[in-house]
C-alpha positions in Angstrom: -16.6 3.4 -58.1 -15.4 2.6 -54.7 -12.0 2.1 -53.1 -12.3 -1.8 -53.4 -13.6 -1.8 -57.0 -10.8 0.7 -58.0 -8.1 -1.8 -56.7 -9.8 -4.9 -58.2 -9.8 -2.9 -61.6 -6.1 -2.6 -61.1 -5.7 -6.3 -60.6 -7.8 -7.2 -63.6 -5.9 -4.8 -65.9 -2.3 -6.2 -64.7 -3.1 -9.9 -64.0 -2.5 -12.2 -65.9 -1.7 -10.2 -69.2 1.0 -7.9 -67.8 2.0 -9.7 -64.4 1.5 -13.1 -62.7 0.9 -11.7 -59.2 0.2 -8.3 -57.7 0.5 -7.5 -54.2 -1.1 -4.2 -52.9 -0.2 -2.4 -49.7 -2.3 0.8 -48.5 -1.3 3.4 -46.1 -3.1 3.2 -42.7 -4.5 5.6 -42.2 -5.4 6.5 -45.6 -4.8 10.1 -46.4 -8.0 12.2 -47.7 -7.3 15.4 -49.5 -4.9 17.7 -47.8 -5.4 16.0 -44.4 -2.1 14.8 -42.7 -2.1 11.7 -40.8 -2.4 12.2 -37.0 0.5 9.7 -36.3 3.0 7.2 -37.8 1.7 5.7 -41.0 2.0 1.9 -41.7 1.2 0.0 -44.9 -1.3 -2.7 -44.5 -1.8 -5.5 -47.3 -5.1 -5.2 -49.1 -6.8 -8.1 -50.9 -7.6 -7.5 -54.5 -9.5 -10.6 -55.2 -13.2 -10.5 -56.1 -15.5 -10.2 -53.0 -17.0 -13.4 -51.8 -20.7 -14.0 -52.5 -23.1 -11.8 -50.4 -20.4 -8.8 -50.1 -21.1 -5.8 -52.3 -18.4 -5.0 -54.7 -18.1 -1.4 -53.7 -18.2 -2.1 -49.9 -15.8 -1.2 -47.2 -12.2 -2.5 -47.6 -12.0 -6.3 -46.3 -9.7 -7.5 -43.7 -6.0 -7.9 -44.9 -4.7 -11.4 -45.6 -3.4 -13.1 -42.5 0.1 -13.4 -44.0 0.5 -9.8 -44.9 3.4 -7.7 -43.6 2.4 -4.3 -42.0 5.9 -2.3 -42.7 6.1 1.4 -41.3 6.1 4.1 -44.0 9.7 5.1 -43.2 13.3 4.9 -44.4 14.0 3.7 -47.8 10.5 2.4 -48.4 9.2 5.9 -47.7 11.6 7.6 -50.0 10.9 5.2 -52.7 7.1 5.6 -52.6 7.5 9.4 -52.3 9.5 9.6 -55.4 6.5 8.3 -57.1 8.2 6.3 -60.0 8.0 2.8 -60.6 11.4 0.9 -60.2 12.6 -2.8 -61.0 12.9 -4.9 -57.9 16.9 -4.9 -58.6 17.4 -1.1 -58.7 19.7 0.5 -56.4 18.1 1.2 -53.1 14.9 -1.1 -53.9 15.9 -4.2 -52.2 15.3 -3.0 -48.6 11.7 -1.8 -49.7 10.9 -5.0 -51.3 12.0 -7.0 -48.4 9.6 -4.8 -46.2 6.8 -5.3 -48.8 7.1 -8.9 -49.4 8.6 -10.2 -46.2 5.4 -12.2 -45.5 3.6 -12.1 -48.7 6.9 -13.7 -50.4 7.1 -16.4 -47.9 4.5 -18.4 -49.9 6.9 -18.8 -52.8 10.2 -17.6 -54.1 10.1 -13.8 -55.1 12.0 -13.5 -58.3 14.7 -10.8 -58.2 15.8 -7.9 -60.5 13.6 -7.2 -63.6 10.9 -9.8 -62.9 9.5 -7.5 -60.1 8.4 -3.8 -60.3 7.6 -1.7 -57.3 4.8 0.9 -58.3 4.2 3.8 -55.8 0.4 4.7 -55.6 0.5 8.7 -55.3 -2.7 10.6 -55.4 -3.2 14.3 -56.2 -0.9 15.2 -53.1 0.0 12.3 -50.8 1.3 8.7 -50.9 -1.4 6.1 -50.7 0.2 3.0 -51.0 2.1 0.6 -53.1 1.7 -2.1 -55.7 4.2 -4.8 -56.4 3.9 -6.6 -59.9 5.6 -9.9 -60.2 6.3 -12.1 -63.1 7.3 -15.8 -62.8 10.5 -17.4 -64.2 8.6 -18.8 -67.3 7.9 -15.3 -68.6 10.2 -12.7 -70.1 11.6 -10.0 -67.3 10.1 -6.6 -67.5 11.6 -3.9 -69.7 11.7 -0.2 -69.7 8.6 0.1 -71.7 6.9 -1.9 -69.0 8.0 0.6 -66.4 6.0 3.2 -68.5 2.7 1.0 -68.4 3.2 0.3 -64.7 3.3 4.1 -64.2 0.0 4.6 -66.1 -1.7 1.9 -64.2 -0.5 3.4 -60.9 -1.5 7.0 -61.8 -5.0 6.0 -62.9 -5.5 3.8 -59.9 -4.1 6.4 -57.6 -6.4 9.1 -58.9 -9.4 6.7 -58.8 -8.6 5.9 -55.2 -8.2 9.7 -54.3 -11.6 10.2 -55.9 -13.3 7.5 -54.1 -11.9 8.5 -50.7 -12.9 12.2 -51.3 -16.4 11.2 -52.4 -16.8 8.9 -49.4 -15.8 11.6 -47.1 -18.0 14.1 -48.6 -21.0 11.5 -48.8 -20.2 10.8 -44.9 -20.2 14.4 -44.0 -23.4 15.0 -45.9 -25.1 12.1 -44.7 -24.2 13.0 -41.1 -25.3 16.7 -41.9 -28.6 15.4 -43.2 -29.3 13.1 -40.2 -28.6 15.7 -37.7 -31.1 18.1 -39.4 -33.9 15.5 -39.1 -35.7 14.9 -35.9 -33.5 12.6 -33.5 -36.7 11.2 -32.2 -40.5 11.8 -32.6 -42.3 13.2 -29.6 -45.2 11.5 -27.8 -47.9 14.0 -27.8 -51.3 13.4 -26.3 -53.8 12.1 -28.6 -51.5 11.1 -31.4 -49.2 8.1 -32.2 -46.4 8.6 -34.5 -44.1 6.5 -36.7 -41.7 7.5 -39.3 -39.4 6.2 -42.2 -36.5 7.7 -43.8 -34.8 6.1 -46.8 -31.9 7.5 -48.7 -31.6 7.1 -52.5 -28.9 5.2 -54.3 -25.3 5.5 -53.1 -24.6 7.8 -56.1 -27.2 10.4 -54.9 -28.1 9.5 -51.2 -28.0 13.0 -50.1 -31.3 14.9 -50.5 -33.5 17.4 -49.1 -36.5 15.3 -47.7 -37.5 16.1 -44.2 -40.5 15.3 -41.7 -41.2 16.8 -38.5 -43.9 16.6 -35.5 -44.3 19.8 -33.5 -46.0 20.0 -30.3 -48.1 23.2 -29.9 -50.3 24.7 -27.1 -53.7 23.2 -26.5 -52.5 19.7 -27.1 -52.4 20.5 -30.8 -49.8 18.9 -33.0 -48.3 20.2 -36.3 -47.4 17.5 -38.8 -44.8 18.5 -41.5 -43.3 16.7 -44.6 -41.3 18.6 -47.3 -38.7 17.9 -49.9 -36.0 20.2 -51.2 -35.5 19.5 -54.9 -32.0 18.2 -55.8 -29.5 15.7 -54.3 -26.4 17.5 -52.9 -25.1 18.9 -49.6 -26.7 22.2 -50.7 -30.0 20.4 -50.6 -29.5 19.1 -47.2 -28.3 22.5 -45.8 -31.3 24.4 -47.3 -33.5 21.5 -45.9 -32.2 22.2 -42.4 -32.8 25.9 -42.7 -36.4 25.4 -44.0 -37.1 22.9 -41.2 -35.8 25.6 -38.6 -37.9 28.1 -40.0 -41.0 26.1 -40.1 -40.4 25.0 -36.4 -40.2 28.8 -35.4 -43.4 29.8 -37.6 -45.2 26.8 -35.7 -44.5 28.3 -32.5 -46.2 31.4 -33.3 -49.5 29.4 -33.6 -50.1 30.6 -37.3 -52.6 28.8 -39.4 -51.1 26.4 -42.0 -51.6 28.6 -45.0 -49.8 31.5 -43.1 -47.0 29.3 -42.1 -46.4 28.4 -45.8 -46.7 31.9 -47.0 -44.0 33.2 -44.6 -41.8 30.0 -45.4 -42.1 30.9 -49.0 -40.9 34.4 -48.2 -37.8 33.3 -46.1 -36.9 30.7 -48.9 -36.7 33.8 -51.3 -34.1 35.3 -48.9 -32.0 32.5 -48.8 -31.2 33.0 -52.4 -30.2 30.5 -55.3 -34.0 30.0 -56.3 -34.0 26.7 -54.3 -37.4 25.1 -54.7 -39.1 22.9 -52.1 -42.5 21.3 -51.6 -44.0 21.3 -48.2 -47.2 20.1 -46.6 -48.3 21.4 -43.1 -51.1 19.8 -41.1 -52.4 21.1 -37.7 -54.2 18.5 -35.6 -56.5 19.4 -32.6 -57.0 16.1 -30.7 -59.9 17.8 -28.7 -61.9 19.1 -31.5 -61.0 16.0 -33.8 -60.3 18.4 -36.7 -57.4 18.7 -39.2 -56.3 22.2 -40.7 -54.1 21.5 -43.8 -52.3 23.6 -46.3 -50.1 22.3 -49.3 -47.2 23.9 -51.2 -46.8 21.5 -54.3 -46.6 18.4 -52.3 -48.1 15.0 -53.0 -51.6 14.8 -51.2 -51.9 13.1 -47.9 -53.8 10.0 -47.1 -56.5 9.6 -44.5 -57.1 6.0 -43.5 -60.3 5.7 -41.7 -61.1 3.3 -38.7 -63.6 1.4 -40.8 -60.8 0.5 -43.4 -61.4 3.1 -45.9 -58.4 4.9 -47.5 -58.9 8.4 -48.9 -56.7 10.7 -50.8 -57.3 14.2 -49.3 -58.2 16.6 -52.0 -56.0 19.6 -50.7 -55.5 22.5 -53.0 -52.0 21.8 -54.3 -50.6 25.2 -54.4 -47.1 26.0 -55.8 -43.8 25.1 -54.4 -41.9 26.9 -51.8 -39.4 29.4 -53.4 -41.7 30.4 -56.4 -42.5 33.6 -54.7 -45.6 35.6 -54.4 -48.1 32.7 -54.1 -51.2 32.4 -52.1 -51.9 29.4 -50.1 -55.1 27.9 -48.7 -56.0 26.1 -45.6 -58.6 23.4 -45.8 -60.5 22.1 -42.7 -61.3 18.4 -42.4 -62.8 16.0 -39.9 -60.3 13.6 -38.2 -62.3 10.8 -36.8 -60.7 9.1 -33.7 -58.6 6.2 -34.7 -58.0 7.5 -38.2 -54.4 7.6 -39.7 -52.8 10.4 -41.5 -50.2 9.5 -43.8 -47.7 12.2 -45.2 -44.8 11.2 -47.7 -42.4 12.5 -50.1 -42.7 11.9 -53.8 -40.0 9.4 -53.9 -42.5 6.8 -52.5 -45.1 7.4 -55.4 -42.9 8.5 -58.4 -40.7 6.3 -60.6 -39.7 6.2 -64.3 -42.5 3.8 -65.0 -45.3 5.8 -63.3 -46.1 9.3 -62.7 -47.1 10.8 -59.2 -50.9 10.4 -59.6 -50.8 6.9 -60.5 -48.4 6.1 -57.7 -50.6 7.9 -55.1 -53.5 5.8 -56.4 -51.5 2.6 -56.0 -50.4 3.5 -52.5 -54.0 4.2 -51.6 -55.0 0.8 -52.9 -52.2 -1.0 -51.1 -53.1 0.8 -47.7 -56.8 0.1 -48.3 -55.9 -3.6 -48.5 -53.7 -3.4 -45.4 -56.7 -1.6 -43.5 -59.4 -4.1 -44.3 -58.7 -6.6 -41.9 -60.0 -6.9 -38.3 -58.6 -3.6 -37.1 -56.1 -1.1 -38.0 -52.7 -2.4 -38.1 -49.9 -1.2 -36.0 -48.2 2.0 -37.2 -44.9 0.2 -37.9 -46.4 -2.3 -40.1 -48.3 0.2 -42.0 -45.2 2.1 -42.7 -43.7 -1.1 -44.3 -46.7 -1.9 -46.1 -46.5 1.9 -47.5 -43.0 1.4 -48.5 -43.6 -2.0 -50.2 -40.7 -3.2 -52.3 -39.1 0.2 -52.3 -37.9 -0.5 -48.7 -35.5 -3.1 -49.8 -34.9 -2.4 -53.6 -33.1 0.4 -55.7 -34.5 3.9 -55.0 -34.1 6.7 -57.5 -35.1 9.2 -54.9 -35.2 9.8 -51.2 -38.4 8.6 -49.3 -39.6 10.4 -46.0 -42.8 9.0 -44.5 -44.7 10.1 -41.4 -47.7 8.5 -40.2 -49.8 9.8 -37.4 -52.7 7.7 -35.6 -55.1 10.5 -34.6 -56.4 8.9 -31.3 -57.7 12.1 -30.1 -58.9 13.1 -26.7 -62.4 12.2 -25.3 -64.9 15.0 -24.8 -65.5 13.9 -21.1 -61.8 14.5 -20.2 -62.0 18.2 -21.2 -63.5 21.0 -19.3 -63.4 24.4 -20.9 -64.5 27.8 -19.6 -64.6 31.6 -20.8 -64.0 33.9 -17.7 -64.4 37.7 -17.5 -61.2 39.4 -16.3 -62.4 41.0 -12.8 -61.0 40.4 -9.4 -63.3 37.6 -8.6 -62.2 35.6 -11.5 -59.5 33.6 -9.7 -61.9 32.6 -7.1 -64.4 31.5 -9.8 -61.7 29.5 -11.5 -60.8 27.7 -8.4 -64.7 26.7 -7.8 -65.0 25.3 -11.4 -61.8 23.5 -10.9 -62.8 21.9 -7.7 -66.0 20.8 -9.2 -64.4 19.2 -12.1 -61.6 17.4 -10.2 -64.3 15.7 -8.1 -66.1 14.7 -11.0 -63.0 13.1 -12.3 -62.4 11.5 -8.9 -59.0 13.4 -8.6 -59.6 14.6 -5.0 -56.1 14.1 -4.2 -55.1 17.0 -6.5 -57.7 19.4 -5.4 -55.8 21.6 -3.0 -52.7 21.9 -5.0 -54.6 22.5 -8.5 -56.9 25.0 -6.9 -53.8 27.0 -5.6 -52.0 26.8 -8.9 -55.1 27.7 -11.0 -55.8 30.6 -8.9 -52.3 32.0 -9.1 -52.0 31.6 -12.9 -55.5 33.2 -13.5 -55.0 36.1 -11.1 -51.8 36.9 -13.2 -53.8 36.5 -16.4 -56.5 39.1 -15.0 -53.8 41.8 -14.5 -53.0 42.0 -18.1 -56.1 40.7 -20.0 -58.8 43.0 -21.6 -60.9 40.2 -23.1 -62.3 37.1 -21.6 -59.9 34.5 -20.1 -59.9 30.9 -21.2 -59.4 28.2 -18.7 -59.1 24.4 -19.9 -58.5 21.3 -17.9 -57.5 18.1 -19.8 -57.1 14.8 -18.0 -55.1 12.1 -20.2 -52.0 10.6 -18.6 -51.3 13.8 -16.8 -53.7 16.6 -15.6 -53.0 19.6 -17.7 -54.2 23.1 -17.1 -54.2 26.0 -19.7 -54.9 29.6 -19.1 -55.0 31.8 -22.0 -55.6 35.5 -22.4 -55.0 38.2 -24.9 -51.9 39.9 -23.7 -48.8 39.0 -25.6 -46.6 39.6 -22.4 -45.2 36.1 -21.5 -44.6 35.8 -17.6 -41.3 35.1 -16.2 -40.2 33.5 -12.8 -38.5 35.7 -10.4 -37.5 35.2 -7.0 -39.4 37.5 -4.5 -37.7 39.1 -1.7 -38.9 38.5 1.9 -40.7 42.0 1.9 -42.6 41.5 -1.3 -46.3 40.7 -1.2 -46.4 39.1 -4.6 -44.0 37.4 -7.1 -44.3 33.9 -5.8 -46.9 32.5 -8.3 -44.8 31.1 -10.9 -42.3 29.8 -8.2 -45.1 27.7 -6.9 -46.1 26.5 -10.3 -42.3 25.4 -10.9 -42.2 23.7 -7.6 -45.4 21.7 -7.5 -45.8 20.8 -11.2 -44.2 18.3 -13.6 -43.7 20.8 -16.0 -45.0 24.2 -17.0 -44.6 26.7 -19.9 -46.0 29.7 -21.6 -46.7 29.9 -25.5 -47.3 33.0 -27.5 -50.3 32.8 -29.7 -51.5 35.1 -32.6 -54.4 36.1 -30.2 -52.1 36.5 -26.9 -50.7 33.7 -24.9 -51.3 30.5 -23.0 -49.7 29.6 -19.7 -50.1 25.9 -18.9 -48.7 23.4 -16.3 -49.1 19.5 -15.9 -49.4 17.3 -12.8 -49.0 13.7 -12.3 -52.2 11.8 -11.8 -52.6 9.8 -8.5 -50.9 6.6 -8.6 -48.6 7.6 -11.5 -44.7 8.3 -11.1 -43.6 11.6 -11.7 -40.2 12.2 -13.0 -39.0 15.6 -11.8 
């Protein structure tokens, strides 16, 4: 129950059976737990009337009445409230407090004196949270000593409810912020893939969960697409989710196949302790080869929406959840036609009390098949909305994470690839191949710079390679060059002294390119750099 609803329950319990009116003031700022307010505290009037249509009953506190007083929590008023016991309006020392609390609220009508008025402190577990003034009109008998006991009980239950609502609100806010910061702030924009996502929390009583998604750019223009779900709804689930997501990102950077990523993730999950279970699906997309490599750890199967309008449930071996331990996972290779859309989701999208997961997956497939049967594939954002259906706006029993990837791919004519033997003449051979390719692509303006950079990177690879070197040029919105070798030693840029004959290669790469990097692979490494195409703006 929220703060507003707790105070409205107080009003319903007190008015009209016990009192004719109730005036509530809350501390501003309201104390939460053991926290002390940072500055002076005032009391602001709080409206306990039912909310207007369209406003949720458990929403944030509404604006105070325009006529309400805002007394400072000091002097006789502070002493009365900190004492924690209800008093009659005519009790010694209560007059000043009553005047402060009802100075403006009482202007509407005559405030009865003495035992027709009770001031009730609202004291939580540790701190004063506000006050309530109960008022009876002249046509009713005055309050009695027994009524003070009733008022004390009402105040105790109300204050404890307020305390609980505030603590829960802070915990939910912290957990929600924790979970949000652990999800990607924004999806990358990899070449050959367009991405869209949705994340919807469950109901307010269990809105913190362990669902996550990710898209990770890898060497060779490949992209890892990840969806996962830690079982449970708690701050712990969100924290475990963040750790698992970080582990997946680290494993992805090692260029491991999907089954090995899940195997190592399972090992690391065991080391986290607590037997936390999670499902995870890891898909590796190569836009050059137009292939998908997918492994599953107990997660609902992905959907592949074909350009011709078909919607297919991918039959991936389901595996067991992460955290079970000792399980084997299997990678499945699949074709990924240009223009197809891969849809990854968590079970909150397809499971409900009225339908199991398999039924929900088939319903989702049918719904998306209908959406894809038009004149062309719908935009990704519209496709996500269609996938969510009425769960996007209605009550949700579980979190929903959704990742949609349109697999545009990279056209074969924009890729050039060679294997080069590692010998002293390899750098010159690489420059000639680069020159020929750039002329075919009408990129003559980049000839001189690219030849120089390719020669420097290939010459460095020759020094360490024991097997053939790979050279790949990819023309998309930028010109990307990748040089791979079997040495795990990643080059580091250093500043050469004037007397040095070498050591300037990576300095040139850093100076003349948009960006560059080196990625370790299971078979060695890839050094890459990108340049702006002629006529495009390059931001350095």
